[in-house]
C-alpha positions in Angstrom: 133.6 78.8 171.1 136.3 81.3 171.6 135.6 85.0 172.1 137.2 85.8 168.7 134.9 83.4 166.8 131.8 84.8 168.6 132.8 88.4 167.8 133.4 87.4 164.2 129.9 85.8 164.0 128.3 88.9 165.4 130.1 91.2 163.0 129.2 89.0 160.0 125.6 88.8 160.9 125.2 92.6 161.6 124.5 93.6 157.9 121.8 90.9 157.7 120.2 92.1 161.0 120.2 95.7 159.8 118.7 94.7 156.5 115.9 92.7 158.2 115.1 95.6 160.6 114.9 98.0 157.7 112.6 95.7 155.8 110.4 95.3 158.8 110.2 99.0 159.3 109.4 99.6 155.7 106.7 96.9 155.8 105.1 98.5 158.9 105.1 102.0 157.2 103.7 100.6 154.0 101.1 98.5 155.8 99.8 101.6 157.6 99.5 103.6 154.4 97.8 100.8 152.6 95.3 100.3 155.4 94.4 104.0 155.5 93.9 104.0 151.7 91.8 100.8 151.7 89.7 102.0 154.7 89.0 105.3 152.9 88.0 103.5 149.6 85.8 101.1 151.6 84.0 104.0 153.3 83.5 105.8 150.0 82.0 102.7 148.4 79.6 102.2 151.3 78.5 105.8 151.3 77.9 105.7 147.5 75.8 102.6 148.2 73.5 104.6 150.4 74.9 103.8 153.9 75.2 106.5 156.5 78.7 107.9 157.0 78.8 107.0 160.7 78.0 103.4 160.0 80.5 103.2 157.1 83.2 104.6 159.5 82.3 102.1 162.1 82.5 99.2 159.7 85.8 100.3 158.3 87.4 100.2 161.8 87.8 96.5 161.2 90.7 97.3 159.0 92.5 99.1 161.8 91.7 96.3 164.2 93.1 93.7 161.8 96.3 95.8 161.3 96.8 96.1 165.0 96.2 92.4 165.5 98.8 91.5 162.8 101.5 93.8 164.3 100.8 92.6 167.8 101.3 89.0 166.7 104.5 89.9 164.9 105.8 91.7 168.0 105.0 88.8 170.2 106.8 86.4 167.8 109.9 88.6 167.8 109.9 89.0 171.6 109.6 85.2 172.1 112.5 84.7 169.8 114.7 86.9 171.9 
C-alpha cells in the first residue's frame, strides 16, 4: 500500500471512529445513570418490605459491581484489539 492510500483510508474512517467513541461515551454515561436509578429503587423496595437500610444498601452494591465488571470487560476487549 502506498502512503497516499493509507492516508486516504485513515481519513475516510475517522468519522466512523469518532461516532463510535461518542456512542461508547454516551453508553457509559447512560449506564451509570441507570444503575444509580435502579439501585435506589431496589433499596426503596427492600426497605418498604421491612429490611434494614444498611442491609438494603449492602445488597444493592451488586449493581455497582456488575457495572464495573461490564466496563472492565469492555475496556479489556478494546485494549486487546489495539
